TIVO-629359 format. One record per residue: x, y, z of N, C-alpha, C in turn; residue number from 1; residue in one letter. Coordinates in Angstrom, 1 decimal, always signed. Atoms other than C-alpha are relative to their C-alpha. Last residue first. Example, Ala and Ser with C-alpha at 12.3 -4.5 7.8 and 13.67 -1.06 7.14 Angstrom:
! residues 2
(rec (-0.9, -1.1, +0.0), (+13.7, -1.1, +7.1), (-0.8, +1.1, +0.8), 2, "S")
(rec (+0.9, -1.2, +0.0), (+12.3, -4.5, +7.8), (+0.9, +1.2, +0.0), 1, "A")
END
This chain:
! residues 228
(rec (-0.7, +0.6, +1.1), (+19.3, -11.4, -11.4), (-0.4, -1.5, -0.1), 228, "A")
(rec (-0.9, +1.0, -0.4), (+16.7, -9.9, -9.1), (+0.6, -0.8, -1.1), 227, "K")
(rec (+0.5, +1.3, +0.3), (+15.2, -6.7, -10.3), (+1.1, -1.0, +0.5), 226, "V")
(rec (-0.9, +1.1, -0.3), (+15.5, -3.2, -9.1), (-0.6, -1.3, -0.3), 225, "A")
(rec (-0.3, +0.3, -1.4), (+13.7, -0.4, -10.9), (+0.9, -1.1, +0.2), 224, "G")
(rec (+0.8, +1.1, -0.5), (+12.1, -0.3, -14.3), (+0.3, -0.4, +1.4), 223, "A")
(rec (-0.1, -0.1, -1.5), (+13.4, +3.1, -15.2), (-0.8, -1.1, +0.7), 222, "K")
(rec (-1.1, -0.8, -0.5), (+12.3, +2.9, -18.8), (-0.1, +0.1, +1.5), 221, "V")
(rec (+0.5, -0.7, -1.2), (+10.2, +0.0, -19.9), (+1.1, +0.8, +0.6), 220, "A")
(rec (-1.2, -0.5, -0.8), (+10.9, -1.1, -23.5), (-0.5, +0.8, +1.2), 219, "G")
(rec (+0.1, -1.4, -0.6), (+7.9, -3.1, -24.8), (+1.3, +0.3, +0.7), 218, "A")
(rec (-1.3, -0.4, -0.7), (+7.7, -6.2, -27.0), (-0.2, +1.4, +0.4), 217, "K")
(rec (-0.9, -0.9, +0.7), (+4.2, -7.3, -27.8), (+1.2, +0.2, +0.8), 216, "V")
(rec (-1.3, -0.3, -0.7), (+2.1, -10.3, -26.8), (+0.7, +1.0, -0.9), 215, "A")
(rec (+0.1, +0.5, -1.4), (-1.6, -10.9, -27.7), (+1.2, +0.3, +0.8), 214, "G")
(rec (-1.1, +0.8, -0.4), (-0.7, -10.4, -31.3), (-0.1, -0.7, +1.3), 213, "A")
(rec (-0.1, +1.1, +0.9), (-4.1, -9.3, -32.5), (+1.2, -0.9, +0.4), 212, "K")
(rec (+1.1, +0.8, -0.2), (-4.7, -7.0, -29.5), (+0.1, -1.3, -0.8), 211, "E")
(rec (-0.1, +0.6, -1.3), (-1.3, -5.5, -29.5), (-1.1, -1.0, +0.2), 210, "A")
(rec (-1.2, +1.0, +0.0), (-1.3, -4.9, -33.2), (+0.1, -0.7, +1.3), 209, "G")
(rec (+0.3, +1.1, +0.9), (-4.8, -3.4, -33.1), (+1.1, -1.0, +0.0), 208, "A")
(rec (+0.7, +1.0, -0.7), (-4.0, -1.3, -30.1), (-0.3, -1.2, -0.8), 207, "R")
(rec (-1.0, +0.9, -0.7), (-1.3, +0.5, -32.1), (-0.8, -1.1, +0.7), 206, "E")
(rec (-1.3, -0.5, -0.4), (-4.0, +1.9, -34.4), (+0.9, -1.0, +0.7), 205, "G")
(rec (-0.8, -0.8, +0.9), (-7.6, +0.8, -34.6), (+1.4, +0.3, +0.6), 204, "A")
(rec (+0.2, -1.4, -0.3), (-9.2, -2.1, -32.8), (+1.0, +0.8, -0.8), 203, "V")
(rec (-1.1, -0.9, +0.3), (-9.7, -5.7, -33.8), (-0.3, +1.4, +0.3), 202, "E")
(rec (+0.2, -1.3, +0.7), (-12.1, -8.0, -32.1), (+1.2, +0.8, -0.3), 201, "P")
(rec (-0.2, -1.2, -0.9), (-10.9, -11.5, -31.2), (-0.2, +1.3, -0.8), 200, "E")
(rec (+1.2, -0.8, -0.1), (-12.5, -14.1, -33.6), (+0.2, +1.2, +1.0), 199, "E")
(rec (+0.1, -0.9, +1.1), (-9.2, -15.5, -34.7), (-1.2, +1.0, +0.2), 198, "K")
(rec (+1.3, +0.1, +0.6), (-8.4, -17.2, -31.4), (-0.1, +1.1, -1.0), 197, "R")
(rec (+0.9, -1.2, -0.4), (-4.7, -17.4, -30.8), (-1.3, -0.1, -0.7), 196, "R")
(rec (+1.4, +0.3, -0.2), (-3.4, -20.9, -31.6), (-0.9, +1.1, +0.6), 195, "G")
(rec (+0.2, +0.6, -1.4), (+0.3, -20.8, -31.1), (-1.5, -0.2, +0.3), 194, "M")
(rec (-0.3, +1.4, +0.1), (+0.7, -20.2, -34.9), (-0.2, -0.7, +1.3), 193, "A")
(rec (+1.1, +0.6, +0.8), (-1.2, -16.9, -34.5), (+0.3, -1.5, -0.1), 192, "H")
(rec (+1.1, +0.2, -0.9), (+1.2, -15.9, -31.7), (-1.2, -0.7, -0.7), 191, "S")
(rec (-0.3, +1.0, -1.1), (+4.2, -16.4, -33.9), (-1.2, -0.3, +0.9), 190, "Q")
(rec (-0.1, +1.3, +0.6), (+2.7, -14.7, -36.9), (+0.3, -1.1, +1.0), 189, "G")
(rec (+1.3, +0.4, +0.3), (+1.6, -11.7, -34.8), (+0.0, -1.4, -0.6), 188, "Y")
(rec (+0.5, +1.0, -1.0), (+5.0, -11.4, -33.2), (-1.4, -0.6, -0.4), 187, "L")
(rec (-0.8, +1.2, +0.0), (+6.6, -9.8, -36.2), (-0.5, -1.1, +0.9), 186, "E")
(rec (+0.1, +0.6, +1.3), (+3.8, -7.3, -36.6), (+0.8, -1.3, -0.1), 185, "K")
(rec (+1.2, +0.8, +0.0), (+3.7, -6.6, -32.9), (-0.2, -0.7, -1.3), 184, "H")
(rec (-0.2, +1.4, +0.3), (+7.4, -5.7, -32.8), (-1.3, -0.8, -0.1), 183, "G")
(rec (-0.5, +0.3, +1.3), (+7.1, -2.3, -31.0), (+0.1, -1.5, -0.2), 182, "F")
(rec (+0.4, +1.2, +0.6), (+5.6, -0.6, -28.0), (+0.6, -0.2, -1.4), 181, "F")
(rec (+0.0, -0.2, +1.5), (+7.4, +2.1, -26.1), (-0.3, -1.4, -0.6), 180, "T")
(rec (-0.1, +1.1, +0.9), (+6.6, +2.3, -22.4), (+0.1, +0.4, -1.4), 179, "V")
(rec (+0.6, -0.4, +1.2), (+7.4, +4.9, -19.7), (+0.2, -1.1, -1.0), 178, "T")
(rec (-0.8, +0.3, +1.2), (+7.9, +3.6, -16.2), (-0.7, +0.6, -1.2), 177, "A")
(rec (+0.7, -0.6, +1.2), (+6.8, +4.5, -12.7), (+0.9, -0.2, -1.2), 176, "L")
(rec (-0.5, -1.2, +0.5), (+8.2, +2.2, -9.9), (-0.8, +0.5, -1.2), 175, "V")
(rec (+0.7, -0.6, +1.1), (+6.9, -0.5, -7.7), (+0.6, +1.3, -0.4), 174, "T")
(rec (-0.6, -1.3, +0.5), (+8.9, -2.8, -5.4), (-0.8, +0.5, -1.2), 173, "S")
(rec (+0.7, -1.1, -0.7), (+7.1, -5.5, -3.3), (+0.4, +1.4, -0.5), 172, "H")
(rec (+0.0, +0.3, -1.4), (+8.0, -8.3, -5.8), (-0.8, +1.1, +0.8), 171, "G")
(rec (-0.8, +1.2, -0.1), (+8.6, -6.6, -9.1), (+0.1, -0.3, +1.5), 170, "I")
(rec (-0.2, +0.6, -1.4), (+6.0, -4.0, -9.9), (+0.7, -1.3, -0.1), 169, "T")
(rec (-0.7, +1.3, +0.2), (+6.0, -1.7, -13.0), (+0.3, -0.5, +1.4), 168, "V")
(rec (-0.7, +0.4, -1.2), (+3.5, +1.2, -12.9), (+0.6, -1.4, -0.2), 167, "H")
(rec (+0.6, +1.1, -0.7), (+2.6, +2.7, -16.2), (+0.8, -0.3, +1.2), 166, "V")
(rec (-0.7, +0.3, -1.3), (+3.2, +5.9, -18.0), (-0.8, -1.1, +0.6), 165, "K")
(rec (+0.9, +0.0, -1.2), (+2.2, +6.0, -21.7), (+0.8, -0.3, +1.3), 164, "A")
(rec (-0.1, -1.2, -0.8), (+4.8, +7.0, -24.3), (-0.9, +0.0, +1.2), 163, "G")
(rec (-1.4, -0.4, -0.3), (+3.8, +4.4, -26.8), (+0.0, +1.3, +0.7), 162, "S")
(rec (-0.8, -0.8, +1.0), (+0.1, +3.7, -26.7), (+1.4, +0.2, +0.5), 161, "K")
(rec (-1.4, +0.5, -0.1), (-2.2, +1.1, -25.1), (+0.8, +0.7, -1.0), 160, "L")
(rec (-1.0, -0.1, +1.1), (-5.5, +2.8, -24.5), (+1.3, -0.6, +0.3), 159, "D")
(rec (-0.8, -1.3, +0.2), (-8.0, +1.6, -22.0), (+0.9, +0.0, -1.2), 158, "G")
(rec (+0.5, -0.7, +1.1), (-10.5, -1.3, -22.4), (+0.7, +1.4, -0.2), 157, "R")
(rec (-0.5, -1.4, -0.1), (-8.8, -3.9, -20.3), (-0.4, +0.8, -1.2), 156, "F")
(rec (+1.1, -0.8, -0.5), (-11.0, -7.1, -20.5), (+0.4, +1.5, +0.3), 155, "Y")
(rec (+1.0, -0.2, +1.0), (-8.6, -8.8, -22.9), (-1.2, +0.8, +0.6), 154, "R")
(rec (+1.1, +0.6, -0.6), (-5.6, -8.3, -20.7), (-1.2, +0.3, -0.8), 153, "I")
(rec (+1.1, -0.9, -0.4), (-2.8, -7.4, -23.1), (-1.1, -0.8, +0.7), 152, "R")
(rec (+1.3, +0.4, +0.6), (+0.2, -9.6, -23.0), (-1.1, +0.9, +0.5), 151, "Q")
(rec (+1.2, -0.3, -0.8), (+3.7, -8.4, -22.5), (-1.2, -0.5, -0.7), 150, "I")
(rec (+1.2, +0.4, +0.7), (+7.1, -9.6, -23.8), (-1.2, +0.2, +1.0), 149, "L")
(rec (+0.8, +1.1, -0.6), (+10.0, -7.6, -22.3), (-1.1, -0.4, -0.9), 148, "V")
(rec (+0.8, +0.4, +1.1), (+12.8, -5.3, -23.3), (-0.7, -1.3, +0.4), 147, "V")
(rec (+0.0, +1.4, +0.3), (+14.2, -3.6, -20.2), (-0.9, -0.2, -1.3), 146, "A")
(rec (+0.9, +0.4, +1.0), (+15.2, -0.2, -19.0), (+0.1, -1.4, -0.3), 145, "G")
(rec (+0.8, -1.2, +0.4), (+17.1, +1.7, -16.4), (-1.0, -0.3, -1.1), 144, "G")
(rec (+0.1, -0.2, +1.4), (+18.4, -1.3, -14.5), (-0.8, +1.2, -0.3), 143, "I")
(rec (+1.0, -1.1, +0.3), (+19.7, -1.9, -11.0), (+0.0, +0.2, -1.5), 142, "M")
(rec (-0.3, -1.1, +0.9), (+21.4, -5.2, -10.3), (-1.1, +1.0, -0.2), 141, "P")
(rec (+1.2, -0.4, +0.7), (+20.8, -7.2, -7.1), (+0.3, +1.1, -1.0), 140, "V")
(rec (+0.6, +1.1, +0.6), (+23.8, -9.1, -5.8), (-1.3, +0.3, -0.8), 139, "S")
(rec (-0.5, +0.2, +1.4), (+26.0, -6.1, -5.1), (-0.7, -1.2, -0.7), 138, "G")
(rec (-0.4, -1.2, +0.8), (+25.5, -6.3, -1.3), (+0.5, -0.4, -1.4), 137, "P")
(rec (-1.5, +0.0, -0.1), (+23.7, -9.5, -0.2), (+0.5, +1.2, -0.9), 136, "T")
(rec (-0.7, +1.1, +0.7), (+20.0, -8.6, -0.2), (+1.5, +0.1, +0.3), 135, "A")
(rec (-1.4, -0.1, -0.6), (+17.3, -6.5, +1.3), (+0.7, -1.2, -0.5), 134, "A")
(rec (-0.9, +1.2, -0.1), (+14.0, -6.0, -0.6), (+1.3, +0.4, +0.8), 133, "T")
(rec (-1.2, +0.1, +0.9), (+11.0, -3.7, -0.7), (+0.8, -1.2, +0.2), 132, "G")
(rec (-0.2, +1.3, +0.5), (+8.1, -2.5, +1.4), (+1.1, +0.0, -1.0), 131, "R")
(rec (+1.3, +0.5, -0.4), (+7.7, +0.6, +3.6), (+0.0, -1.5, -0.4), 130, "E")
(rec (+0.3, +1.4, +0.3), (+11.2, +2.0, +3.7), (-1.4, -0.3, +0.4), 129, "V")
(rec (-0.5, +0.3, +1.4), (+12.4, +5.6, +3.5), (-0.4, -1.3, -0.4), 128, "L")
(rec (+0.9, -0.7, +0.9), (+10.4, +6.7, +6.7), (+0.3, -0.3, -1.5), 127, "K")
(rec (+1.2, +0.8, +0.3), (+12.2, +4.0, +8.6), (-0.9, +0.7, -0.9), 126, "A")
(rec (+1.2, -0.9, -0.1), (+15.5, +6.0, +8.3), (-1.2, -0.9, -0.4), 125, "D")
(rec (+0.8, +0.0, +1.1), (+18.3, +3.3, +8.7), (-1.3, +0.9, +0.3), 124, "L")
(rec (-0.1, -1.3, +0.7), (+21.2, +3.9, +11.1), (-0.8, +0.0, -1.3), 123, "S")
(rec (-0.5, -1.2, -0.6), (+21.5, +0.2, +12.2), (-0.1, +1.2, -1.0), 122, "A")
(rec (-1.1, -0.6, +0.8), (+19.2, -2.5, +10.9), (+0.5, +1.3, +0.6), 121, "L")
(rec (-0.2, -1.3, -0.4), (+17.1, -4.7, +13.2), (+1.2, +0.6, -0.7), 120, "C")
(rec (-1.4, -0.5, -0.1), (+16.0, -7.7, +11.3), (+0.0, +1.4, +0.5), 119, "M")
(rec (-0.1, -1.4, -0.3), (+12.6, -9.5, +11.8), (+1.5, +0.4, +0.2), 118, "G")
(rec (-1.1, -0.6, -0.7), (+12.3, -12.9, +10.1), (-0.3, +1.5, +0.2), 117, "L")
(rec (+0.6, -1.4, -0.3), (+10.0, -15.4, +8.6), (+0.9, +0.6, +1.0), 116, "R")
(rec (+0.2, -0.5, -1.4), (+12.3, -18.3, +7.5), (-0.8, +1.4, -0.1), 115, "D")
(rec (+1.2, +0.5, -0.5), (+12.0, -19.9, +4.0), (-0.4, +0.5, +1.4), 114, "G")
(rec (+1.1, +0.0, +0.9), (+15.6, -19.5, +3.1), (-1.2, -0.6, +0.6), 113, "Q")
(rec (-0.2, +0.5, +1.3), (+17.9, -19.1, +6.1), (-1.3, +0.0, -0.9), 112, "R")
(rec (+1.3, +0.3, +0.7), (+18.2, -17.3, +9.4), (+0.3, -0.5, -1.4), 111, "A")
(rec (-0.1, +0.5, +1.4), (+21.1, -17.1, +11.9), (-1.4, -0.2, -0.5), 110, "Y")
(rec (-1.3, -0.5, +0.6), (+21.8, -15.4, +15.3), (+0.1, -0.3, -1.5), 109, "K")
(rec (-0.8, +1.0, +0.8), (+18.3, -15.7, +16.7), (+1.2, +0.6, -0.5), 108, "V")
(rec (-1.3, -0.5, +0.6), (+16.3, -13.8, +19.3), (+0.7, -1.2, -0.6), 107, "S")
(rec (-1.2, +0.7, -0.6), (+12.8, -15.2, +19.9), (+1.2, +0.5, -0.7), 106, "K")
(rec (-0.3, -0.7, -1.3), (+9.7, -13.0, +19.3), (+1.2, -0.7, +0.7), 105, "R")
(rec (+1.1, +0.3, -0.9), (+8.4, -15.3, +16.4), (+0.4, +0.4, +1.5), 104, "F")
(rec (+1.0, +0.8, +0.7), (+11.8, -15.1, +14.7), (-1.0, -0.4, +1.0), 103, "M")
(rec (+1.0, +0.8, -0.7), (+14.1, -12.3, +15.8), (-0.9, -0.8, -0.9), 102, "Q")
(rec (+1.1, +0.7, +0.8), (+17.3, -10.7, +14.5), (-0.9, -0.7, +1.0), 101, "M")
(rec (+0.6, +1.1, -0.7), (+20.0, -8.3, +15.8), (-1.2, -0.5, -0.9), 100, "S")
(rec (-0.3, -0.1, -1.5), (+22.3, -5.5, +14.7), (-0.5, -1.3, +0.7), 99, "K")
(rec (+1.0, +0.7, -0.7), (+22.3, -6.3, +10.9), (+0.4, -0.1, +1.5), 98, "V")
(rec (-0.4, +1.1, -0.8), (+24.5, -3.7, +9.4), (-1.1, -0.6, +0.7), 97, "K")
(rec (+0.2, -0.2, -1.4), (+23.3, -1.4, +6.6), (+0.4, -1.3, +0.7), 96, "K")
(rec (-0.3, +1.3, -0.8), (+24.2, -0.9, +3.0), (-0.1, +0.3, +1.5), 95, "E")
(rec (-0.8, -0.2, -1.2), (+22.6, +1.9, +0.8), (+0.2, -1.4, +0.6), 94, "V")
(rec (-1.4, +0.1, +0.3), (+21.4, +2.0, -2.8), (+0.8, +0.3, +1.3), 93, "R")
(rec (-0.6, -1.2, -0.6), (+17.9, +3.1, -1.7), (+1.5, +0.1, -0.3), 92, "L")
(rec (+0.8, -1.2, +0.5), (+16.1, +0.7, -4.1), (+0.6, +1.3, +0.6), 91, "E")
(rec (-0.3, -0.4, +1.4), (+18.9, -1.9, -3.6), (-0.8, +1.3, -0.4), 90, "P")
(rec (+1.4, -0.3, +0.5), (+18.6, -2.1, +0.2), (+0.2, +0.6, -1.4), 89, "L")
(rec (+0.2, -1.2, +0.9), (+22.0, -3.8, +0.9), (-1.5, +0.1, -0.2), 88, "E")
(rec (+1.0, +0.2, +1.0), (+22.9, -6.1, +3.8), (-0.2, +1.3, -0.8), 87, "V")
(rec (+0.4, -1.2, +0.7), (+26.0, -6.2, +5.9), (-1.0, -0.4, -1.0), 86, "M")
(rec (-0.1, +0.0, +1.4), (+26.2, -9.2, +8.3), (-0.3, +1.4, -0.5), 85, "D")
(rec (-1.2, -0.7, +0.4), (+26.6, -8.5, +12.0), (+0.3, +0.0, -1.5), 84, "N")
(rec (-0.2, -1.2, -0.7), (+23.9, -11.1, +12.9), (+1.4, +0.6, -0.3), 83, "V")
(rec (-0.4, +0.2, -1.4), (+23.7, -13.8, +10.3), (+0.1, +1.4, +0.6), 82, "K")
(rec (-0.5, -1.3, -0.6), (+21.9, -14.1, +6.9), (+0.4, -0.3, +1.5), 81, "V")
(rec (+0.1, +0.0, -1.5), (+21.0, -17.0, +4.6), (+0.6, +1.3, +0.5), 80, "S")
(rec (-1.2, -0.2, -0.8), (+20.4, -17.7, +0.9), (-0.3, +0.0, +1.5), 79, "G")
(rec (-1.2, +0.7, +0.5), (+17.1, -17.1, -0.9), (+1.2, +0.2, +0.9), 78, "S")
(rec (+0.3, +0.7, +1.3), (+13.6, -16.0, -0.3), (+1.1, -0.8, -0.5), 77, "L")
(rec (-1.2, +0.3, +0.7), (+14.0, -15.0, +3.4), (-0.3, -0.8, -1.2), 76, "V")
(rec (-0.3, +1.4, +0.2), (+10.6, -13.6, +4.4), (+1.3, -0.2, -0.7), 75, "T")
(rec (+0.3, +0.6, +1.3), (+9.6, -10.3, +5.9), (+0.4, -1.4, +0.0), 74, "G")
(rec (+0.5, +1.3, -0.1), (+10.1, -7.8, +8.7), (-0.3, -0.6, -1.4), 73, "T")
(rec (+0.7, +0.4, +1.2), (+12.3, -4.7, +8.8), (-0.4, -1.5, +0.1), 72, "V")
(rec (+0.3, +1.4, +0.2), (+13.2, -3.2, +12.1), (-0.7, -0.2, -1.3), 71, "V")
(rec (+1.2, +0.2, +0.7), (+14.9, +0.2, +12.3), (-0.2, -1.5, -0.3), 70, "T")
(rec (-0.1, +0.0, +1.4), (+17.5, +1.1, +14.9), (-1.4, -0.2, -0.7), 69, "G")
(rec (-0.5, +1.3, +0.5), (+18.0, +0.5, +18.6), (+0.3, +0.1, -1.5), 68, "Q")
(rec (-1.3, +0.4, -0.6), (+17.7, +3.8, +20.5), (+0.6, -1.3, -0.5), 67, "G")
(rec (-0.9, -1.1, -0.5), (+14.1, +4.3, +19.6), (+1.2, -0.6, +0.7), 66, "K")
(rec (-0.1, +0.2, -1.4), (+12.7, +1.3, +17.6), (+1.0, +1.0, +0.6), 65, "I")
(rec (-1.2, -0.4, -0.8), (+11.7, +2.2, +14.1), (-0.2, -0.4, +1.5), 64, "P")
(rec (+0.3, -0.9, -1.1), (+9.1, +0.3, +11.9), (+1.3, +0.3, +0.8), 63, "F")
(rec (-1.2, -0.7, -0.5), (+9.1, -1.6, +8.6), (-0.4, +1.0, +1.1), 62, "C")
(rec (+0.3, -1.0, -1.0), (+6.8, -4.1, +7.0), (+1.3, +0.6, +0.6), 61, "H")
(rec (+1.4, -0.4, +0.0), (+6.7, -6.4, +4.0), (-0.4, +1.0, +1.0), 60, "D")
(rec (+0.4, -0.8, -1.2), (+10.4, -6.8, +3.2), (-1.5, +0.4, -0.2), 59, "I")
(rec (+1.1, -0.8, +0.4), (+11.4, -9.6, +0.8), (-0.6, +0.7, +1.3), 58, "S")
(rec (+1.0, -0.1, -1.0), (+14.9, -10.9, +1.6), (-1.2, +1.0, -0.4), 57, "F")
(rec (+1.0, -0.9, +0.6), (+17.5, -12.1, -0.8), (-1.2, -0.1, +0.9), 56, "Y")
(rec (+1.1, -0.3, -0.8), (+20.8, -13.6, +0.5), (-1.0, +1.0, -0.7), 55, "F")
(rec (-0.2, -1.1, -0.9), (+23.1, -14.9, -2.2), (-1.3, +0.3, +0.8), 54, "P")
(rec (+1.4, -0.5, -0.3), (+22.7, -18.4, -3.6), (+0.1, +1.2, +0.9), 53, "H")
(rec (+0.5, -0.3, +1.4), (+26.1, -19.5, -5.2), (-1.5, +0.6, +0.1), 52, "E")
(rec (-0.5, -1.3, +0.4), (+27.5, -19.2, -1.7), (-0.5, +0.4, -1.3), 51, "K")
(rec (-1.4, +0.0, +0.3), (+25.3, -22.1, -0.6), (+0.4, +1.4, -0.5), 50, "G")
(rec (-0.7, -0.7, -1.0), (+21.9, -21.7, +1.1), (+1.5, +0.2, -0.3), 49, "M")
(rec (-1.1, -0.5, +0.7), (+19.3, -22.9, -1.4), (+0.8, +1.0, +0.9), 48, "S")
(rec (-0.4, -1.4, -0.4), (+16.9, -25.0, +0.6), (+1.3, +0.4, -0.8), 47, "R")
(rec (-1.4, -0.1, +0.1), (+15.2, -28.2, -0.8), (+0.3, +1.5, +0.2), 46, "A")
(rec (-0.5, -0.5, +1.3), (+11.6, -28.4, +0.3), (+1.5, +0.2, +0.1), 45, "P")
(rec (-0.6, -1.3, -0.2), (+10.7, -30.7, +3.3), (+0.6, +0.5, -1.4), 44, "L")
(rec (-1.4, -0.1, +0.4), (+8.5, -33.6, +2.2), (+0.4, +1.5, +0.2), 43, "D")
(rec (-0.4, -1.3, +0.6), (+5.2, -34.1, +4.2), (+1.5, +0.0, -0.3), 42, "V")
(rec (+0.7, -0.3, +1.3), (+4.0, -37.6, +4.7), (+0.6, +1.2, -0.7), 41, "T")
(rec (-0.3, +1.1, +1.0), (+6.2, -39.1, +7.5), (-0.5, +0.4, -1.4), 40, "A")
(rec (-1.5, +0.0, +0.2), (+6.1, -35.9, +9.6), (+0.4, -1.0, -1.1), 39, "T")
(rec (-0.3, -1.2, +0.7), (+2.3, -35.6, +9.1), (+1.5, +0.1, -0.3), 38, "V")
(rec (+0.5, +0.1, +1.4), (+1.8, -39.2, +10.1), (+0.4, +1.2, -0.8), 37, "V")
(rec (-0.8, +1.0, +0.7), (+4.0, -38.9, +13.2), (-0.4, -0.1, -1.5), 36, "E")
(rec (-1.3, -0.6, +0.2), (+2.4, -35.6, +14.3), (+0.9, -1.0, -0.8), 35, "L")
(rec (+0.2, -1.0, +1.0), (-1.1, -37.2, +14.0), (+1.3, +0.6, -0.4), 34, "L")
(rec (+0.0, +0.7, +1.2), (+0.1, -40.1, +16.1), (-0.2, +0.9, -1.2), 33, "R")
(rec (-1.3, +0.6, +0.3), (+1.2, -37.8, +18.8), (+0.0, -0.8, -1.3), 32, "D")
(rec (-0.9, -1.1, +0.5), (-2.0, -35.8, +18.6), (+1.4, -0.5, -0.4), 31, "L")
(rec (-0.8, +0.5, +1.0), (-4.2, -38.9, +19.1), (+0.9, +1.0, -0.7), 30, "G")
(rec (+0.4, -0.6, +1.3), (-7.0, -37.2, +21.0), (+0.9, -0.4, -1.2), 29, "L")
(rec (-1.0, -0.7, +0.8), (-6.6, -39.4, +24.0), (-0.5, +0.5, -1.3), 28, "T")
(rec (-1.1, +0.9, +0.4), (-9.6, -40.3, +26.2), (+1.1, +0.9, -0.8), 27, "G")
(rec (-0.5, +0.7, -1.1), (-12.1, -38.3, +28.2), (+1.2, -0.9, -0.3), 26, "K")
(rec (-1.0, -0.9, -0.7), (-12.7, -35.7, +25.5), (+0.6, -0.7, +1.2), 25, "Y")
(rec (-1.2, -0.2, +0.9), (-14.4, -38.2, +23.2), (+1.1, +0.7, +0.8), 24, "L")
(rec (-0.9, +1.1, -0.3), (-16.8, -39.3, +26.1), (+1.3, +0.2, -0.9), 23, "S")
(rec (-1.3, -0.5, +0.1), (-18.5, -35.9, +25.8), (+1.1, -1.0, +0.3), 22, "D")
(rec (-0.2, -1.4, -0.4), (-21.9, -37.2, +25.0), (+1.4, +0.4, -0.2), 21, "G")
(rec (-0.1, -0.2, -1.4), (-22.0, -41.0, +24.9), (+0.4, +1.4, +0.4), 20, "G")
(rec (+1.1, +0.4, -0.7), (-21.3, -41.7, +21.3), (+0.2, +0.2, +1.5), 19, "Q")
(rec (+0.8, -1.1, -0.3), (-18.7, -39.6, +19.6), (-1.3, -0.4, +0.8), 18, "R")
(rec (-0.7, -0.9, -1.0), (-16.0, -42.2, +19.7), (-0.9, +1.1, +0.5), 17, "E")
(rec (+0.2, +0.6, -1.3), (-18.4, -44.7, +18.0), (+0.6, +0.9, +1.1), 16, "D")
(rec (+1.2, -0.6, -0.7), (-18.6, -42.3, +15.0), (-0.2, -0.6, +1.4), 15, "G")
(rec (+1.2, +0.7, +0.2), (-15.0, -43.2, +14.1), (-1.2, +0.6, +0.7), 14, "S")
(rec (+0.9, -0.6, -1.0), (-12.1, -40.8, +13.8), (-1.4, -0.6, -0.2), 13, "N")
(rec (+1.5, +0.1, +0.2), (-9.3, -42.5, +12.0), (-0.7, +0.7, +1.1), 12, "S")
(rec (+0.8, -0.5, -1.2), (-5.6, -41.9, +11.6), (-1.4, -0.2, -0.4), 11, "L")
(rec (+0.3, -1.4, -0.1), (-3.2, -43.8, +9.3), (-0.8, +0.3, +1.2), 10, "G")
(rec (-1.2, -0.8, -0.3), (-1.4, -47.1, +9.2), (-0.2, +1.5, +0.2), 9, "G")
(rec (-0.2, +0.0, -1.4), (-4.5, -49.2, +9.4), (+1.2, +0.8, +0.4), 8, "G")
(rec (-0.9, +1.0, -0.4), (-4.5, -50.2, +5.8), (+0.2, -0.1, +1.5), 7, "S")
(rec (+0.7, +0.9, -0.8), (-7.5, -48.1, +5.0), (+0.8, -1.1, +0.5), 6, "A")
(rec (+0.5, +1.2, +0.6), (-5.6, -45.1, +3.8), (-0.6, -1.0, +0.9), 5, "G")
(rec (-1.1, +1.0, +0.2), (-3.3, -42.6, +5.5), (-0.5, -1.3, -0.6), 4, "G")
(rec (-1.2, -0.5, +0.6), (-5.9, -40.3, +7.0), (+1.0, -1.0, -0.1), 3, "L")
(rec (-1.3, +0.8, -0.1), (-9.4, -41.5, +7.9), (+1.1, +0.7, -0.8), 2, "Q")
(rec (-1.1, -0.5, +0.9), (-12.7, -39.8, +8.6), (+1.3, -0.7, +0.2), 1, "H")
END
């Protein structure tokens, strides 16, 4: 096997090295060279850490530590955070102070986009948080409704009617919403021009408009927190 092409600048593992039983383990494994090739080949992603990129943290786990506070673990999706910063939990509409932070069981004072992180927040009831988000205070707007384009999953055989209750999920946050469908007649011409298949079966009522158009406008009430 060879990495880096046949020019000799990469890594190779020839069959000769495997001859003679365990002779392979008597020499070097080439890990230093492997590290050099990987470092030279992989491009680091651009990080958004300026003031124009507020802190946005996706919480995937939460647990209390007696006498310390509540730890939330997750990934920094945008911006950066420091110990003693104030962060907001938009779904709860509360702000909490970052008491301490750890990455892979090592204490840190600073974290940025892309980091896996555990934050200890002061005076937070762990029972109120399972999954969700934490962010720079005021950076995540709360909405009570939205007009969006949706597409029906062709294998879904249930009813799609105005007034139905559905779950709306954004990131790790899920809320219950009421939908109102409208606009399928206007969108039918647009979707038809985009090459929707004519042989799709039609169904009666509101579902026919949604099925034929493929995309309908819907107003979702109480859609929860979304990232601007």
